[in-house]
A tleap script that builds the chain and sets N, CA, C and O, in Angstrom:
source leaprc.protein.ff14SB
mol = sequence {
  NMET GLN SER PRO MET LYS LEU GLY PHE PHE
  ASN ARG PHE ILE LYS ASN PHE SER LEU LEU
  VAL SER LEU ILE LYS ASP TYR CYS LYS GLY
  ASN TYR ARG ASP VAL SER PRO MET PHE LEU
  THR ILE LEU ILE LEU LEU ILE PHE TYR ILE
  LEU ILE PRO PHE ASP ILE ILE PRO GLU PHE
  ILE PRO VAL LEU GLY LEU VAL ASP ASP ALA
  VAL LEU LEU THR PHE PHE ILE TYR LEU LEU
  GLU LYS PRO LEU HIE LYS TYR ALA LYS TRP
  LYS MET GLU LYS GLY CGLU
}
set mol.1.N position { 2.217 40.049 4.939 }
set mol.1.CA position { 2.364 39.039 4.019 }
set mol.1.C position { 1.007 38.820 3.571 }
set mol.1.O position { 0.120 38.635 4.405 }
set mol.2.N position { 0.756 38.825 2.291 }
set mol.2.CA position { -0.704 38.864 1.497 }
set mol.2.C position { -1.139 37.596 1.437 }
set mol.2.O position { -0.447 36.883 0.709 }
set mol.3.N position { -2.317 36.921 2.108 }
set mol.3.CA position { -2.699 35.628 1.825 }
set mol.3.C position { -2.726 35.203 0.408 }
set mol.3.O position { -3.109 35.906 -0.527 }
set mol.4.N position { -2.271 33.952 0.332 }
set mol.4.CA position { -1.987 33.162 -0.875 }
set mol.4.C position { -3.439 33.122 -1.624 }
set mol.4.O position { -3.541 33.411 -2.817 }
set mol.5.N position { -4.536 32.742 -0.829 }
set mol.5.CA position { -5.708 32.929 -1.673 }
set mol.5.C position { -6.196 34.073 -2.332 }
set mol.5.O position { -7.132 34.038 -3.131 }
set mol.6.N position { -5.615 35.025 -2.029 }
set mol.6.CA position { -5.728 36.470 -2.709 }
set mol.6.C position { -5.048 36.560 -3.998 }
set mol.6.O position { -5.598 37.060 -4.979 }
set mol.7.N position { -3.960 36.124 -4.015 }
set mol.7.CA position { -3.072 36.133 -5.159 }
set mol.7.C position { -3.524 35.444 -6.356 }
set mol.7.O position { -4.122 34.371 -6.282 }
set mol.8.N position { -3.226 36.094 -7.599 }
set mol.8.CA position { -3.473 35.302 -8.677 }
set mol.8.C position { -2.996 34.152 -8.806 }
set mol.8.O position { -2.156 33.698 -8.028 }
set mol.9.N position { -3.542 33.417 -9.969 }
set mol.9.CA position { -3.068 31.776 -10.042 }
set mol.9.C position { -1.731 31.602 -10.129 }
set mol.9.O position { -1.218 30.602 -9.625 }
set mol.10.N position { -1.069 32.440 -10.704 }
set mol.10.CA position { 0.242 32.016 -11.054 }
set mol.10.C position { 1.338 32.589 -9.864 }
set mol.10.O position { 2.424 32.046 -9.662 }
set mol.11.N position { 0.882 33.702 -9.171 }
set mol.11.CA position { 1.592 34.266 -8.075 }
set mol.11.C position { 1.262 33.135 -7.011 }
set mol.11.O position { 2.224 32.681 -6.392 }
set mol.12.N position { 0.252 32.736 -6.793 }
set mol.12.CA position { 0.056 31.962 -5.654 }
set mol.12.C position { 0.538 30.560 -5.869 }
set mol.12.O position { 0.946 29.901 -4.913 }
set mol.13.N position { 0.499 29.955 -7.397 }
set mol.13.CA position { 1.513 28.720 -7.520 }
set mol.13.C position { 2.820 28.940 -6.900 }
set mol.13.O position { 3.305 28.268 -5.989 }
set mol.14.N position { 3.527 30.312 -7.696 }
set mol.14.CA position { 4.743 30.328 -7.089 }
set mol.14.C position { 5.113 30.511 -5.624 }
set mol.14.O position { 6.076 29.976 -5.076 }
set mol.15.N position { 4.045 31.506 -4.935 }
set mol.15.CA position { 4.260 31.268 -3.377 }
set mol.15.C position { 4.017 30.187 -2.714 }
set mol.15.O position { 4.508 30.073 -1.591 }
set mol.16.N position { 3.166 29.104 -3.289 }
set mol.16.CA position { 3.353 28.092 -2.711 }
set mol.16.C position { 4.689 26.959 -2.829 }
set mol.16.O position { 5.145 26.345 -1.864 }
set mol.17.N position { 5.190 26.850 -4.267 }
set mol.17.CA position { 5.906 26.411 -4.343 }
set mol.17.C position { 7.281 26.699 -3.462 }
set mol.17.O position { 7.900 25.792 -2.904 }
set mol.18.N position { 7.608 27.880 -3.425 }
set mol.18.CA position { 8.386 28.550 -2.524 }
set mol.18.C position { 8.534 28.057 -1.090 }
set mol.18.O position { 9.567 27.849 -0.454 }
set mol.19.N position { 7.263 27.918 -0.732 }
set mol.19.CA position { 6.719 27.495 0.808 }
set mol.19.C position { 7.156 25.850 0.800 }
set mol.19.O position { 7.703 25.238 1.717 }
set mol.20.N position { 6.834 25.451 -0.228 }
set mol.20.CA position { 7.086 24.012 -0.177 }
set mol.20.C position { 8.480 23.694 0.024 }
set mol.20.O position { 8.847 22.886 0.877 }
set mol.21.N position { 9.513 24.514 -0.993 }
set mol.21.CA position { 10.713 24.355 -0.713 }
set mol.21.C position { 11.567 24.487 0.602 }
set mol.21.O position { 12.552 23.896 1.044 }
set mol.22.N position { 10.742 25.547 1.049 }
set mol.22.CA position { 11.361 25.889 2.536 }
set mol.22.C position { 10.862 25.053 3.512 }
set mol.22.O position { 11.458 24.930 4.583 }
set mol.23.N position { 9.760 24.417 3.251 }
set mol.23.CA position { 9.190 23.593 4.206 }
set mol.23.C position { 10.242 22.423 4.228 }
set mol.23.O position { 11.046 22.230 5.141 }
set mol.24.N position { 10.128 21.759 3.214 }
set mol.24.CA position { 11.362 20.512 3.037 }
set mol.24.C position { 12.510 21.021 3.407 }
set mol.24.O position { 13.171 20.131 3.943 }
set mol.25.N position { 13.003 21.899 3.386 }
set mol.25.CA position { 14.507 22.382 4.016 }
set mol.25.C position { 14.334 22.294 5.613 }
set mol.25.O position { 15.158 21.648 6.261 }
set mol.26.N position { 13.209 22.976 6.276 }
set mol.26.CA position { 12.923 23.239 7.375 }
set mol.26.C position { 12.938 21.563 8.017 }
set mol.26.O position { 13.694 21.250 8.937 }
set mol.27.N position { 12.139 20.746 7.474 }
set mol.27.CA position { 11.942 19.206 7.612 }
set mol.27.C position { 13.181 18.662 7.607 }
set mol.27.O position { 13.384 17.919 8.568 }
set mol.28.N position { 14.157 18.795 6.778 }
set mol.28.CA position { 15.091 17.819 6.890 }
set mol.28.C position { 16.132 18.259 7.981 }
set mol.28.O position { 16.895 17.518 8.601 }
set mol.29.N position { 16.009 19.534 8.077 }
set mol.29.CA position { 16.887 19.940 9.299 }
set mol.29.C position { 16.300 19.697 10.633 }
set mol.29.O position { 16.927 19.770 11.690 }
set mol.30.N position { 15.041 19.401 10.504 }
set mol.30.CA position { 14.293 19.034 11.567 }
set mol.30.C position { 13.760 20.144 12.699 }
set mol.30.O position { 13.600 20.060 13.917 }
set mol.31.N position { 13.606 20.968 11.962 }
set mol.31.CA position { 13.010 22.354 12.498 }
set mol.31.C position { 11.754 22.462 12.573 }
set mol.31.O position { 11.257 23.152 13.463 }
set mol.32.N position { 10.790 21.636 11.417 }
set mol.32.CA position { 9.555 21.344 11.470 }
set mol.32.C position { 8.907 20.166 11.210 }
set mol.32.O position { 8.932 19.715 10.065 }
set mol.33.N position { 8.308 19.573 12.124 }
set mol.33.CA position { 7.907 18.198 11.884 }
set mol.33.C position { 6.333 17.971 11.814 }
set mol.33.O position { 5.751 16.888 11.757 }
set mol.34.N position { 5.795 19.224 11.830 }
set mol.34.CA position { 4.144 19.088 12.207 }
set mol.34.C position { 3.637 18.748 10.485 }
set mol.34.O position { 3.250 19.677 9.776 }
set mol.35.N position { 3.694 17.573 10.060 }
set mol.35.CA position { 3.393 17.423 8.619 }
set mol.35.C position { 2.665 16.067 8.915 }
set mol.35.O position { 3.102 15.298 9.772 }
set mol.36.N position { 1.528 15.797 8.170 }
set mol.36.CA position { 0.815 14.758 8.448 }
set mol.36.C position { 1.450 13.325 7.255 }
set mol.36.O position { 2.289 13.642 6.413 }
set mol.37.N position { 1.003 11.990 7.316 }
set mol.37.CA position { 1.458 11.332 6.510 }
set mol.37.C position { 1.165 11.398 5.119 }
set mol.37.O position { 1.840 11.097 4.135 }
set mol.38.N position { -0.146 11.922 5.264 }
set mol.38.CA position { -0.705 12.052 3.731 }
set mol.38.C position { 0.253 13.114 3.023 }
set mol.38.O position { 0.590 12.962 1.849 }
set mol.39.N position { 0.685 14.227 3.814 }
set mol.39.CA position { 1.321 15.247 3.130 }
set mol.39.C position { 2.955 14.762 2.788 }
set mol.39.O position { 3.672 15.369 1.992 }
set mol.40.N position { 3.280 13.824 3.382 }
set mol.40.CA position { 4.706 13.271 3.121 }
set mol.40.C position { 4.406 12.220 1.996 }
set mol.40.O position { 5.239 11.884 1.154 }
set mol.41.N position { 3.196 11.764 2.069 }
set mol.41.CA position { 2.891 10.759 0.645 }
set mol.41.C position { 3.246 11.679 -0.577 }
set mol.41.O position { 4.173 11.658 -1.386 }
set mol.42.N position { 2.088 12.546 -0.392 }
set mol.42.CA position { 2.101 13.430 -1.508 }
set mol.42.C position { 3.442 14.036 -2.263 }
set mol.42.O position { 3.721 14.067 -3.461 }
set mol.43.N position { 4.091 14.458 -1.221 }
set mol.43.CA position { 5.348 14.962 -1.440 }
set mol.43.C position { 6.277 13.840 -2.197 }
set mol.43.O position { 6.690 14.003 -3.346 }
set mol.44.N position { 6.526 12.788 -1.474 }
set mol.44.CA position { 7.159 11.513 -2.302 }
set mol.44.C position { 6.461 11.633 -3.774 }
set mol.44.O position { 7.026 11.884 -4.839 }
set mol.45.N position { 5.298 11.425 -3.575 }
set mol.45.CA position { 5.019 11.190 -5.464 }
set mol.45.C position { 5.195 12.422 -6.209 }
set mol.45.O position { 5.137 12.369 -7.438 }
set mol.46.N position { 5.417 13.602 -5.579 }
set mol.46.CA position { 5.565 14.894 -6.518 }
set mol.46.C position { 7.162 14.615 -6.804 }
set mol.46.O position { 7.536 14.777 -7.965 }
set mol.47.N position { 7.921 14.292 -6.029 }
set mol.47.CA position { 9.426 14.227 -5.953 }
set mol.47.C position { 9.697 13.305 -7.035 }
set mol.47.O position { 10.438 13.616 -7.968 }
set mol.48.N position { 9.036 12.008 -6.931 }
set mol.48.CA position { 9.518 10.904 -7.993 }
set mol.48.C position { 8.963 11.345 -9.236 }
set mol.48.O position { 9.585 11.091 -10.267 }
set mol.49.N position { 7.814 12.009 -9.289 }
set mol.49.CA position { 7.231 12.380 -10.642 }
set mol.49.C position { 8.195 13.411 -11.021 }
set mol.49.O position { 8.584 13.110 -12.150 }
set mol.50.N position { 8.640 14.244 -10.714 }
set mol.50.CA position { 9.690 15.274 -11.134 }
set mol.50.C position { 11.017 14.572 -11.622 }
set mol.50.O position { 11.721 15.084 -12.492 }
set mol.51.N position { 11.353 13.238 -10.946 }
set mol.51.CA position { 12.794 12.943 -11.018 }
set mol.51.C position { 12.753 11.585 -11.803 }
set mol.51.O position { 13.774 11.066 -12.254 }
set mol.52.N position { 11.666 11.122 -11.914 }
set mol.52.CA position { 11.511 9.888 -12.962 }
set mol.52.C position { 11.298 10.342 -14.108 }
set mol.52.O position { 10.562 11.315 -14.271 }
set mol.53.N position { 11.933 9.691 -15.157 }
set mol.53.CA position { 11.950 10.210 -16.750 }
set mol.53.C position { 10.663 9.904 -17.411 }
set mol.53.O position { 10.344 10.303 -18.531 }
set mol.54.N position { 9.822 9.031 -16.487 }
set mol.54.CA position { 8.493 8.524 -17.326 }
set mol.54.C position { 7.477 9.573 -17.156 }
set mol.54.O position { 7.236 9.944 -16.007 }
set mol.55.N position { 6.865 10.086 -18.121 }
set mol.55.CA position { 5.773 11.045 -18.144 }
set mol.55.C position { 4.505 10.260 -19.179 }
set mol.55.O position { 4.553 9.486 -20.134 }
set mol.56.N position { 3.471 10.883 -18.459 }
set mol.56.CA position { 2.185 10.766 -19.290 }
set mol.56.C position { 2.301 10.866 -20.674 }
set mol.56.O position { 2.139 10.022 -21.555 }
set mol.57.N position { 2.622 12.089 -20.718 }
set mol.57.CA position { 2.841 12.562 -22.413 }
set mol.57.C position { 4.021 12.834 -22.433 }
set mol.57.O position { 4.366 13.728 -21.660 }
set mol.58.N position { 5.033 12.223 -23.258 }
set mol.58.CA position { 6.485 12.521 -23.108 }
set mol.58.C position { 6.929 13.911 -23.511 }
set mol.58.O position { 6.166 14.522 -24.260 }
set mol.59.N position { 7.736 14.337 -23.234 }
set mol.59.CA position { 8.408 15.784 -23.400 }
set mol.59.C position { 8.659 16.193 -25.136 }
set mol.59.O position { 8.690 17.339 -25.584 }
set mol.60.N position { 8.781 15.225 -25.733 }
set mol.60.CA position { 9.181 15.238 -27.189 }
set mol.60.C position { 7.830 15.750 -28.028 }
set mol.60.O position { 7.934 16.431 -29.049 }
set mol.61.N position { 6.584 15.345 -27.481 }
set mol.61.CA position { 5.591 16.164 -27.927 }
set mol.61.C position { 5.527 17.399 -27.588 }
set mol.61.O position { 5.456 17.660 -26.387 }
set mol.62.N position { 5.536 18.561 -28.656 }
set mol.62.CA position { 5.508 19.736 -28.520 }
set mol.62.C position { 4.472 20.152 -27.575 }
set mol.62.O position { 3.354 19.671 -27.764 }
set mol.63.N position { 4.646 21.025 -26.507 }
set mol.63.CA position { 3.905 21.587 -25.560 }
set mol.63.C position { 3.259 20.702 -25.182 }
set mol.63.O position { 3.582 20.584 -24.000 }
set mol.64.N position { 2.349 19.791 -25.468 }
set mol.64.CA position { 1.546 18.768 -24.594 }
set mol.64.C position { 2.850 18.174 -23.624 }
set mol.64.O position { 2.790 18.239 -22.397 }
set mol.65.N position { 3.789 17.711 -24.199 }
set mol.65.CA position { 4.705 17.233 -23.256 }
set mol.65.C position { 4.961 17.943 -21.854 }
set mol.65.O position { 5.131 17.302 -20.817 }
set mol.66.N position { 4.969 19.124 -21.918 }
set mol.66.CA position { 5.017 20.041 -20.508 }
set mol.66.C position { 3.852 20.412 -19.824 }
set mol.66.O position { 3.817 20.874 -18.684 }
set mol.67.N position { 2.874 20.187 -20.581 }
set mol.67.CA position { 1.615 20.648 -19.976 }
set mol.67.C position { 0.835 19.266 -18.986 }
set mol.67.O position { -0.031 19.415 -18.124 }
set mol.68.N position { 1.412 18.054 -19.404 }
set mol.68.CA position { 1.148 17.233 -18.227 }
set mol.68.C position { 1.906 17.375 -17.005 }
set mol.68.O position { 1.428 16.948 -15.954 }
set mol.69.N position { 2.905 17.864 -17.033 }
set mol.69.CA position { 3.584 17.941 -16.038 }
set mol.69.C position { 3.271 19.486 -15.245 }
set mol.69.O position { 3.517 19.576 -14.043 }
set mol.70.N position { 2.855 20.376 -15.817 }
set mol.70.CA position { 2.375 21.502 -15.285 }
set mol.70.C position { 1.091 21.169 -14.595 }
set mol.70.O position { 0.773 21.675 -13.519 }
set mol.71.N position { 0.386 20.329 -15.228 }
set mol.71.CA position { -0.759 19.939 -14.552 }
set mol.71.C position { -0.912 19.441 -13.365 }
set mol.71.O position { -1.687 19.719 -12.450 }
set mol.72.N position { 0.192 18.413 -13.519 }
set mol.72.CA position { 0.504 17.299 -12.265 }
set mol.72.C position { 0.927 18.250 -11.100 }
set mol.72.O position { 0.269 18.209 -10.061 }
set mol.73.N position { 2.023 19.131 -11.215 }
set mol.73.CA position { 2.569 19.807 -10.516 }
set mol.73.C position { 1.485 20.878 -9.839 }
set mol.73.O position { 1.447 20.884 -8.608 }
set mol.74.N position { 0.823 21.557 -10.381 }
set mol.74.CA position { -0.444 22.355 -9.929 }
set mol.74.C position { -1.026 21.477 -8.829 }
set mol.74.O position { -1.128 21.640 -7.613 }
set mol.75.N position { -1.352 20.556 -9.602 }
set mol.75.CA position { -2.487 19.580 -8.722 }
set mol.75.C position { -2.025 19.176 -7.417 }
set mol.75.O position { -2.779 19.298 -6.451 }
set mol.76.N position { -0.475 18.550 -7.250 }
set mol.76.CA position { 0.287 18.532 -6.024 }
set mol.76.C position { 0.152 19.683 -5.207 }
set mol.76.O position { -0.539 19.616 -4.190 }
set mol.77.N position { 0.782 20.825 -5.559 }
set mol.77.CA position { 0.750 21.838 -5.147 }
set mol.77.C position { -0.645 22.263 -4.323 }
set mol.77.O position { -0.651 22.728 -3.183 }
set mol.78.N position { -1.764 22.017 -5.106 }
set mol.78.CA position { -3.005 22.335 -4.585 }
set mol.78.C position { -3.366 21.593 -3.463 }
set mol.78.O position { -3.823 22.194 -2.491 }
set mol.79.N position { -3.202 20.090 -3.437 }
set mol.79.CA position { -3.189 19.199 -2.424 }
set mol.79.C position { -2.266 19.587 -1.206 }
set mol.79.O position { -2.427 19.086 -0.093 }
set mol.80.N position { -1.528 20.286 -1.423 }
set mol.80.CA position { -0.402 20.421 -0.299 }
set mol.80.C position { -0.763 21.864 0.342 }
set mol.80.O position { -0.191 22.309 1.337 }
set mol.81.N position { -1.897 22.601 -0.436 }
set mol.81.CA position { -1.951 24.024 0.133 }
set mol.81.C position { -2.114 24.265 1.436 }
set mol.81.O position { -1.411 25.074 2.042 }
set mol.82.N position { -3.351 23.368 2.144 }
set mol.82.CA position { -3.688 23.919 3.685 }
set mol.82.C position { -2.045 23.510 4.770 }
set mol.82.O position { -1.524 24.042 5.750 }
set mol.83.N position { -1.794 22.580 4.101 }
set mol.83.CA position { -0.302 22.316 5.043 }
set mol.83.C position { 0.599 23.417 5.067 }
set mol.83.O position { 1.203 23.794 6.070 }
set mol.84.N position { 0.677 23.964 3.841 }
set mol.84.CA position { 1.709 24.936 3.332 }
set mol.84.C position { 1.582 26.292 4.069 }
set mol.84.O position { 2.539 27.061 4.169 }
set mol.85.N position { -0.029 26.628 4.740 }
set mol.85.CA position { -0.568 27.843 4.665 }
set mol.85.C position { -0.306 27.732 6.326 }
set mol.85.O position { -0.022 28.780 6.906 }
set mol.86.N position { -0.398 26.421 7.142 }
set mol.86.CA position { -0.196 25.902 8.499 }
set mol.86.C position { 1.501 26.240 8.916 }
set mol.86.O position { 2.044 26.623 9.952 }
set mol.87.N position { 2.081 25.823 7.314 }
set mol.87.CA position { 3.686 25.890 7.729 }
set mol.87.C position { 4.040 27.567 7.458 }
set mol.87.O position { 5.079 28.004 7.954 }
set mol.88.N position { 3.443 28.185 6.922 }
set mol.88.CA position { 3.471 29.685 6.603 }
set mol.88.C position { 3.329 30.437 7.870 }
set mol.88.O position { 4.120 31.256 8.338 }
set mol.89.N position { 2.252 30.053 8.329 }
set mol.89.CA position { 1.615 30.460 9.866 }
set mol.89.C position { 2.810 30.522 10.840 }
set mol.89.O position { 3.266 31.503 11.427 }
set mol.90.N position { 3.257 29.055 10.871 }
set mol.90.CA position { 4.206 28.816 11.840 }
set mol.90.C position { 5.713 29.507 11.584 }
set mol.90.O position { 6.589 29.716 12.423 }
set mol.91.N position { 5.721 29.753 10.336 }
set mol.91.CA position { 7.169 30.382 9.925 }
set mol.91.C position { 7.280 31.943 10.374 }
set mol.91.O position { 8.273 32.581 10.721 }
set mol.92.N position { 5.795 32.374 10.234 }
set mol.92.CA position { 5.494 33.869 10.436 }
set mol.92.C position { 5.664 33.967 12.174 }
set mol.92.O position { 6.194 34.897 12.781 }
set mol.93.N position { 5.224 33.076 12.603 }
set mol.93.CA position { 5.068 33.231 14.501 }
set mol.93.C position { 6.450 33.201 15.177 }
set mol.93.O position { 6.747 33.571 16.313 }
set mol.94.N position { 7.321 32.610 14.091 }
set mol.94.CA position { 8.719 32.061 14.486 }
set mol.94.C position { 9.623 33.342 14.035 }
set mol.94.O position { 10.833 33.465 14.227 }
set mol.95.N position { 8.810 34.201 13.434 }
set mol.95.CA position { 9.670 35.677 13.161 }
set mol.95.C position { 10.712 35.477 11.728 }
set mol.95.O position { 11.757 36.099 11.536 }
set mol.96.N position { 10.277 34.733 11.071 }
set mol.96.CA position { 11.203 34.441 9.378 }
set mol.96.C position { 10.348 35.062 8.545 }
set mol.96.O position { 10.582 35.102 7.337 }
savepdb mol mol.pdb
quit
């Protein structure tokens, strides 16, 4: 598996997002609990931002309405990157 740090920005984002979804599933199943309170806080903020219809820039403004979502999602994923790499390592050691 190629290190996410060596991937291009978009590929790295997709890889990290995929890891995040997998981590959430493993966390909910109780398979992986090695996450910090800060990680959980950032994750909850991310989920609320995605689910709550309030936006910094409303979607009805062409292009800009989606840009704020993309920027914040990218920022949240960036903040979660180290714990995601730790999870990826755990997952590889587990053989998945």
